[in-house]
Every structure is written in C-alpha cells, then in structure tokens.
C-alpha positions in Angstrom: -3.7 4.7 1.9 -3.1 8.1 3.6 -5.1 10.9 2.1 -2.8 13.7 0.9 -3.8 17.3 1.3 -2.5 19.9 -1.1 -3.6 23.3 -2.4 -5.6 23.0 -5.5 -5.2 25.1 -8.6 -8.8 24.9 -9.9 -12.1 24.7 -8.2 -13.6 21.7 -10.0 -17.1 20.4 -9.4 -17.0 18.3 -6.3 -18.8 15.3 -4.9 -18.9 14.9 -1.1 -17.4 11.7 0.2 -20.3 11.0 2.5 -22.9 11.4 -0.2 -21.2 9.1 -2.6 -20.4 6.4 -0.1 -24.0 6.4 1.0 -25.1 6.0 -2.6 -22.6 3.4 -3.7 -22.1 1.3 -0.6 -18.6 1.0 -2.0 -16.6 1.4 1.2 -17.7 0.8 4.7 -16.2 2.0 8.0 -15.9 -0.3 11.0 -14.9 2.5 13.3 -15.2 6.3 13.2 -12.9 7.5 10.4 -10.7 10.5 11.3 -11.7 13.0 8.7 -9.1 15.7 9.0 -5.8 13.8 9.2 -4.4 10.8 7.4 -6.5 7.7 7.3 -6.7 4.2 5.8 -9.6 3.2 3.7 -11.4 1.1 6.3 -10.8 -1.0 9.4 -12.7 -3.1 11.9 -11.8 -4.0 15.5 -12.1 -7.8 16.0 -10.6 -8.3 19.5 -8.9 -6.5 22.3 -6.5 -9.2 23.5 -3.2 -10.3 22.1 -4.6 -13.5 20.6 -5.6 -13.1 16.9 -9.3 -13.4 16.1 -10.6 -16.6 14.6 -11.7 -16.6 11.0 -15.3 -17.1 12.2 -15.0 -13.8 14.0 -14.2 -12.2 10.7 -17.0 -14.0 8.9 -19.4 -12.7 11.6 -18.7 -9.1 10.4 -19.0 -10.2 6.7 -15.2 -10.2 6.1 -12.5 -12.7 5.6 -9.1 -12.0 7.3 -5.7 -13.0 6.0 -2.8 -14.1 8.2 0.8 -14.0 7.0 0.6 -17.7 6.2 -2.6 -17.5 4.1 -1.3 -14.4 2.2 1.9 -16.3 1.4 -0.2 -19.2 0.1 -2.2 -16.8 -2.1 0.9 -15.4 -3.8 3.0 -18.5 -3.8 5.9 -17.5 -1.6 6.6 -20.8 0.1 9.1 -22.2 -2.5 11.2 -19.0 -2.1 11.4 -19.4 1.7 12.3 -23.1 1.3 15.2 -21.9 -0.8 16.3 -19.4 1.9 15.0 -16.5 -0.1 13.4 -14.2 2.5 15.0 -10.8 2.0 18.0 -11.5 4.2 20.7 -8.8 3.9 18.3 -6.2 2.4 16.7 -3.2 4.0 13.2 -1.9 3.4 12.6 1.8 4.3 9.0 2.7 5.2 8.1 6.3 5.1 5.3 7.5 7.5 4.4 10.6 9.4 4.9 10.5 13.1 5.7 6.8 13.5 4.4 5.0 16.5 5.5 5.0 20.1 4.4 1.3 20.5 5.7 -0.1 17.2 8.4 -2.3 18.8 5.8 -3.7 21.2 3.1 -4.2 18.5 5.6 -6.0 16.2 6.5 -8.4 19.0 2.9 -9.3 19.6 2.3 -9.8 15.9 5.4 -11.9 15.4 4.6 -14.1 18.4 1.0 -14.5 17.3 2.0 -15.8 13.9 5.3 -17.5 14.8 7.3 -15.1 12.5 11.0 -14.5 12.5 11.8 -12.1 15.5 13.7 -8.9 14.8 16.5 -7.3 16.7 14.9 -4.0 17.9 11.6 -5.7 18.6 10.4 -5.4 22.2 11.6 -8.4 24.4 13.9 -9.8 21.8 17.6 -10.6 22.4 19.6 -9.7 19.3 21.7 -12.4 17.7 24.1 -12.5 14.8 22.3 -12.7 11.4 19.0 -11.6 12.8 17.0 -9.0 10.8 16.8 -5.5 12.5 13.9 -3.2 13.1 15.0 0.4 13.6 13.5 3.9 13.3 14.9 7.1 11.9 13.6 10.6 12.6 15.7 13.2 10.9 13.5 16.2 11.8 12.6 15.4 15.4 10.1 13.1 17.0 7.3 14.9 18.9 5.5 13.0 21.6 2.5 11.0 20.5 -0.5 12.6 22.1 -3.8 14.1 21.0 -3.8 17.6 19.5 -5.1 20.0 22.2 -8.2 22.2 21.8 -10.8 21.9 19.0 -8.6 22.2 15.9 -8.8 20.3 12.7 -6.8 17.3 13.9 -4.3 17.7 11.0 -1.4 17.6 13.4 -2.7 14.7 15.6 0.4 12.7 16.4 -1.6 9.5 16.7 -3.4 9.8 13.4 -1.2 7.4 11.5 -1.0 4.6 14.1 -2.8 2.0 12.0 -0.9 2.9 8.9 2.4 2.4 10.6 1.6 -1.1 12.0 0.2 -2.2 8.7 3.3 -1.1 6.9 5.8 -2.6 9.3 4.0 -5.8 10.3 3.2 -6.8 6.7 6.5 -5.8 5.1 8.0 -8.2 7.7 5.4 -10.9 6.9 6.4 -11.1 3.3 10.2 -10.6 3.7 10.9 -12.0 7.2 14.6 -11.9 6.7 14.9 -8.3 5.6 15.7 -5.3 7.9 13.0 -2.7 8.3 13.8 1.0 8.7 10.8 3.0 9.8 11.5 6.6 8.7 9.1 9.1 10.2 8.6 12.9 9.8 7.0 15.1 12.4 4.4 16.7 10.1 1.3 15.6 8.3 0.6 16.2 4.6 -0.9 19.7 4.9 -1.6 22.0 2.0 1.7 21.5 0.2 3.6 23.6 2.7 4.7 20.7 4.8 4.4 17.0 4.6 5.5 16.1 1.1 8.7 18.3 1.2 9.8 16.7 4.5 9.0 13.2 3.3 10.9 13.6 0.0 13.9 15.0 1.9 13.8 12.0 4.3 13.6 9.6 1.3 16.6 11.3 -0.4 18.6 11.0 2.8 17.9 7.3 2.8 19.0 7.0 -0.8 22.1 9.2 -0.6 23.3 7.4 2.5 22.6 3.9 1.1 20.3 2.9 4.0 17.9 0.8 2.0 17.4 -1.0 -1.3 13.7 -0.5 -1.5 11.3 2.3 -0.3 7.6 1.9 0.4 5.2 4.9 0.4 1.6 4.6 1.4 0.6 8.2 0.9 -0.4 10.4 -1.9 -2.4 13.3 -3.4 -4.3 13.9 -6.6 -2.2 15.4 -9.4 -5.0 17.8 -9.7 -4.6 19.0 -6.1 -1.2 20.6 -6.8 -1.1 24.3 -7.5 0.8 23.5 -10.7 2.6 20.7 -12.4 5.9 22.4 -11.5 5.1 22.2 -7.8 4.7 18.5 -8.2 7.8 18.1 -10.4 9.9 20.0 -7.9 9.3 17.3 -5.3 10.7 14.3 -7.2 14.5 14.6 -6.7 14.4 11.6 -4.3 13.0 9.4 -7.1 15.7 10.6 -9.6 18.4 9.8 -7.0 16.8 6.4 -6.2 16.9 5.3 -9.8 20.5 6.4 -10.1 21.4 4.4 -6.9 19.6 1.1 -7.7 16.9 1.8 -5.1 13.3 0.6 -5.9 10.5 3.0 -4.9 6.9 1.8 -4.6 3.7 3.7 -3.9 0.0 2.8 -3.2 -2.2 3.9 -6.0 -5.0 5.3 -3.8 -8.3 4.5 -2.3 -10.8 6.7 -4.2 -11.2 4.6 -7.3 -10.9 6.6 -10.5 -10.8 9.9 -8.7 -9.2 11.4 -5.6 -9.9 13.7 -2.7 -10.0 17.4 -3.5 -8.5 18.8 -0.3 -9.3 18.8 3.4 -10.3 22.2 4.7 -8.3 24.0 7.4 -11.6 24.3 9.2 -13.3 21.1 10.5 -16.7 21.8 8.8 -16.0 20.1 5.4 -15.8 16.2 5.7 -14.0 16.0 2.4 -14.9 15.9 -1.3 -13.5 14.4 -4.5 -12.9 15.7 -8.0 -15.8 15.0 -10.3 -13.6 13.8 -13.1 -11.1 10.9 -13.4 -7.6 11.6 -12.1 -4.7 9.8 -10.5 -2.5 10.4 -7.4 1.2 11.2 -7.1 3.7 9.7 -6.2 2.0 6.6 -7.7 1.8 8.3 -11.1 5.5 9.1 -11.2 7.3 7.1 -14.0 10.2 6.5 -11.5 7.8 4.8 -9.0 6.2 1.4 -9.2 2.5 1.9 -8.5 0.5 -0.7 -6.6 -3.3 -1.0 -7.2 -5.8 -3.2 -5.4 -8.0 -6.3 -5.5 -10.4 -8.3 -3.4 -8.6 -11.6 -2.6 -11.0 -14.5 -2.7 -8.7 -17.3 -1.7 -8.6 -19.6 1.3 -8.1 -17.3 4.4 -7.1 -20.3 6.6 -4.4 -21.7 4.3 -1.0 -22.7 5.5 1.8 -21.0 3.7 2.7 -24.2 1.8 -0.9 -24.8 0.7 -1.6 -24.2 -3.0 -3.6 -21.1 -4.0 -7.2 -22.1 -3.6 -10.3 -20.1 -4.6 -12.9 -19.8 -1.8 -16.3 -18.6 -3.2 -18.4 -19.8 -0.3 -17.3 -17.5 2.6 -17.8 -13.8 3.1 -17.7 -11.2 1.7 -20.5 -11.0 -0.8 -18.1 -9.9 -3.6 -16.4 -13.3 -3.5 -19.6 -15.2 -3.3 -21.0 -13.4 -6.3 -17.9 -14.2 -8.4 -17.7 -18.0 -8.3 -14.3 -19.5 -9.0 -12.6 -16.1 -9.3 -9.5 -15.8 -7.1 -9.1 -12.0 -7.4 -11.4 -9.1 -8.4 -10.4 -5.5 -9.1 -11.2 -3.5 -6.0 -13.9 -0.9 -6.4 -11.8 1.8 -4.6 -8.4 1.0 -6.2 -6.8 4.1 -7.5 -6.1 4.0 -11.2 -6.3 5.9 -14.5 -4.2 8.1 -16.6 -1.7 10.9 -15.6 -2.3 14.5 -16.5 1.3 15.4 -15.7 3.5 12.5 -17.1 3.5 11.2 -20.7 3.5 7.5 -21.3 7.0 6.2 -20.4 8.7 4.0 -23.0 8.3 0.9 -20.9 4.5 1.1 -21.3 4.7 1.2 -25.1 4.2 -2.6 -25.3 1.5 -4.2 -23.2 0.1 -7.8 -23.0 -2.5 -8.8 -25.5 -6.0 -7.6 -24.6 -4.8 -4.7 -22.4 -6.6 -1.4 -21.9 -4.7 1.0 -24.3 -2.5 3.7 -22.7 -2.5 6.9 -24.8 0.9 8.3 -25.7 0.3 11.5 -23.8 -0.4 9.8 -20.4 1.3 7.4 -18.0 -1.0 4.6 -17.0 -1.6 3.9 -13.3 -1.0 1.4 -11.6 1.7 -1.0 -12.7 0.8 -4.0 -10.5 -1.7 -4.9 -7.8 -2.1 -6.7 -4.5 -4.9 -7.5 -2.1 -6.5 -4.2 -0.8 -10.1 -4.5 0.2 -10.8 -4.5 4.0 -13.5 -7.1 3.3 -10.7 -9.5 2.4 -8.2 -7.7 4.6 -5.0 -8.1 6.6 -4.9 -8.7 10.3 -2.8 -6.2 12.3 -2.1 -5.6 16.0 -2.0 -2.1 17.4 -1.8 -0.7 20.9 -2.6 2.8 22.2 0.2 5.1 23.3 1.6 4.5 26.8 -0.8 7.0 28.4 -3.8 5.2 26.8 -5.2 8.4 25.3 -5.6 9.5 21.7 -5.4 7.3 18.6 -7.2 6.8 15.3 -8.5 3.6 16.8 -10.9 3.1 19.6 -9.0 0.3 21.4 -5.8 -1.6 21.5 -6.2 -5.0 19.8 -6.6 -6.8 16.5 -8.0 -5.1 13.4 -8.8 -6.2 9.9 -7.6 -3.4 7.7 -7.9 -2.3 4.0 -6.6 0.1 1.5 -3.9 0.0 -1.2 -1.6 0.9 1.7 -1.5 -2.8 2.2 0.0 -3.4 -1.2 3.0 -1.1 -1.2 4.8 -2.5 1.9 4.1 -6.1 0.8 5.4 -5.4 -2.7 8.4 -3.9 -1.0 8.9 -7.2 0.8 8.8 -9.0 -2.6 11.4 -6.6 -4.1 13.6 -7.2 -1.0 13.6 -10.9 -1.8 14.4 -10.1 -5.5 17.2 -7.9 -4.3 18.6 -10.8 -2.2 18.4 -13.1 -5.3 20.2 -10.3 -7.3 22.8 -9.7 -4.6 21.9 -6.0 -4.4 19.3 -3.4 -5.3 17.4 -3.7 -8.6 16.5 0.0 -8.9 13.6 1.0 -11.1 11.9 -2.3 -11.9 9.1 -0.9 -14.2 10.9 -1.6 -17.6 11.4 -5.2 -16.4 7.8 -5.6 -15.4 6.6 -4.6 -18.8 9.2 -6.7 -20.5 7.8 -9.7 -18.7 4.3 -8.5 -19.6 5.1 -8.3 -23.3 6.1 -12.0 -23.4 2.9 -14.2 -23.2 4.6 -17.2 -21.7 6.5 -15.2 -19.0 3.5 -13.1 -18.2 1.2 -16.2 -17.8 3.8 -17.8 -15.4 4.7 -14.7 -13.4 1.4 -12.8 -12.9 -2.1 -13.6 -11.9 -4.1 -11.5 -14.4 -7.1 -9.9 -12.8 -9.9 -9.5 -15.4 -13.0 -8.9 -13.2 -14.1 -5.8 -11.4 -14.2 -2.0 -11.8 -12.9 1.0 -9.8 -16.0 3.2 -10.2 -16.4 3.9 -6.5 -18.0 7.3 -7.3 -19.9 6.2 -10.4 -22.0 7.4 -12.1 -20.7 10.9 -11.1 -17.2 9.8 -11.9 -16.9 6.8 -14.3 -14.6 4.0 -13.3 -12.4 1.7 -15.4 -12.9 -2.1 -15.8 -10.3 -4.7 -15.1 -9.4 -6.3 -18.4 -7.1 -9.0 -19.8 -3.5 -7.8 -19.5 -2.8 -4.3 -18.2 -5.7 -2.2 -16.9 -6.2 1.0 -14.8 -7.4 -0.9 -11.7 -4.8 -3.8 -11.3 -2.1 -2.9 -13.7 -0.4 -6.1 -15.0 -1.9 -8.1 -12.1 -0.7 -9.7 -8.9 2.5 -11.7 -8.4 3.0 -15.4 -8.6 6.0 -14.8 -6.4 8.0 -18.1 -6.8 8.0 -17.7 -10.6 8.0 -13.9 -10.8 10.9 -12.8 -8.5 13.7 -14.8 -10.1 12.3 -13.8 -13.5 12.2 -10.2 -12.5 15.9 -10.3 -11.6 16.6 -11.9 -15.0 14.5 -9.2 -16.8 16.3 -6.4 -15.0 19.6 -7.9 -16.2 18.3 -7.8 -19.8 17.3 -11.5 -20.1 
C-alpha cells in the first residue's frame, strides 16, 4: 500500500511509527524501508537469481510464500480457468507513480518461472493473435528512472515505487492471465495534495472517458483526516463518478496502518512519520463509488497446485497461522478499516449478513471485501534494478516476498476482469451486488470465505482496533472470494438476480 501524503487540517495527537512498531511487533521489515516516498508494508529478499525461492527458503525467514498456483488454489479459481474464464478480452488499468523501466523484463521472468500465459509487450515474446497485451501509458511524461540527486527527502525518487509496480502487474496477470494490462503511470509522487492525487485522478478519468479499461486498480491512499478539508477530497472524485457512469469498476487497497493512518510525511527528512492517535480510514478506499479491499493472513497450503482444494496449513510458519489451528484466514493486524468521517453509509450497506459489525447511518464502512495481505503469508514477486544498476527501493534484483493490502486490489481487479468476461462487458460499480449477495445467507455462504478471527489494532492500545466478526467487519469486509462460485453469482447480482 503506498503511503499517501497530504496537508492536514488539524494537528492531532500523534504516535510515531517507529515507537509503535517496536511496541507491537505488528509489522516487520525485511529490508530498509524508504521513509519519505511511497512504500509497501513489508518485503524480504529471498534470492538474487531468476529461479524462484523454495518454500523452505521462506520458512527459514518465518514466512510462507504464495505462488500464482497456490493462490489460485486458496481462492478456488481453477474451475473458472477450466471453463476458459480467465479475463480474456478485458483490460485492467493499474495506476502507479513513475512505472518501472524494467517491467517488461520482470514480467517475462515471472511468467516463465511460473509457466504463466505470456503477454504481447513482455520482453522476448513474439505477439500472436488472441494473446493478452501488456502496455504502458504515460499521459504527463515519463522521467528517467534514477535516484534523486543531493540530500533531499526522496519524495521524488523515480525508483521508489519499483516493488509496487511489479506486485500490481505480476499478480493482476496471475489471477486474470487472459486479460490485457495497461500500466498507467504519472511522473509525480503523492506530495502534500499539490501533486500526486490530482494527476492520478486525471489519468484515471482519461482511461474511463476513452474506454481503455473495464476495471481500475489503485494501491495508494491517504487518511481522510490528512486532507485540508472534506471539499478538497470531494473535488478529486470525478473519475469515480465517470467510472460508475461508464460501467468501469474501481478498486482500492484499504491501507496498511490498521485502524488509523499516517499523519503526513515532512518536507524535511527528520521525521520518520507518525500516525493519527484516533481511528480513521483512507481515501480512495472510503469512497462509496470504490470497492475497498482489506487484508488477511492466508494460512492455506503454500505449495498447492492450482487444481488442489483449499487446504488449511497450521503447521508451517508464520506463528500467526500456527497459533490459530484449523483457521484458513485471519484478519491482518495492519489491514486498514473502520468508518468514514466524510461519507455517510451508502444504501447498499443498509443490509448486512447476520452477526455483522453494525455500520452507523452517518458513516461508510471500510472495507467491502478482503484478500491475502500479510507479508508473512506473502506473494512472490520478481524485480530488477534499472538498467544502470543504481537506485531502487530494494537492495538487489531478485525474488521478494511482499505484503500489504496493495496485493489485494490488483488481484481483485483480476477477479473482476473474469466477471466482466462472463458478463460480456464491464460491470461498473459492484458494491450493491456484493451486499445483495451478503444479505442472502445461502449465497453468502457459497460465495465468500467469512473471516471471523483477528483484529486490526496495529497501534493498540494507543489507537484501538476492530475485531473480525461473523459477516461484515471493519478488517475484512464481507470476507474473501470463493471465486468459482462468487464470480458468476456477482454477474447475476449486478443484473438484478
């Protein structure tokens, strides 16, 4: 999840990130985290070659690592692929700052490593009729990927989003191997509300208005409380209004700070960051026109083939899985979630599954759904340094296990692309259909894995968290997808059935 940076309107009591992490042990960092530009929750280098690490290498650092095949097993995608439902004919737009000079190369290494469908536009691939396409769009220029000179804050480091980009592209492709991927990148970071969000929203609106994609994935955000006013936030949402009117689905990661969010990052490199000392949620995940994706620990078999049934593994690392015997998924301690201070409860959240955490009428509940997010049960990605070998938010080229709700948004985008294929076109805003399914006990039980264990109190006791509960909750939303059942039913629900 990229950490958004916007001017705040009120100087709330703050908790420093470093102090809370030391106290909670909630998140760990396998490599030096870049403090003053966009960053994922956590990552760990596992190998510098092009061959993926073994699962034992992951266990050795107290993590389990998921491949595309074992992730497909966990969320029951194989029956869809067997029926030629893989997102073919649909396009996923992924919005990131800067992009990556080596994305076409990295995608090829990843696809070859896991025997995935090659893409036209991937390095070393000969295009053929019917092949999905990887392409990039930079509407505002594409500066060279190189370190920021001097001793500045690093906010404009053009290599700062390298891991985010490979996660988004490689894993959207893993879930919807037949879909086209359009990587849309802007030449600025999220910086104090002056730049970043405005450029990203303009880029998204261009995608919508020119019918370039049926689904958009966003793995960035900022606390609603970090905006100067509600109006400054509301002025940014035209792209979402246009997306709903043009049958484009928009997804966003819910955040990686549990029940709170980062305050701001200073223009000076002295402050390593701080969080609000009260519960709050991030935007765009909180927008009622966006489907918000929360996070879980995924305690299923990490070596499963994609056709294997979903199987709980409580014997292998990490400790969270060992401590919750026979539990397939646990609400992630850092999963963003809670209640909006800007948006009232949308009508689609008026009816929730039995046992749900109540959503007050004055607030939108966040998130809507969930997906694997913890780096201790993380996704494998391959990334290489820029051609000159200097400057990146990673220490070395190679294979990383990576975490954050950033993992969920692009993979849910892949799921929606498959649903769009089933539908024969874009579904648009899917939230009313999600909660329609949730309101029907038999449909809900068939379509979702309800996550009822865990809490997102990363900064507790300073900032209380929320528990995962039966039905909807402010950690995992309605839960995670049983894809083979859920996606055809989603299409039916969107159509009013």
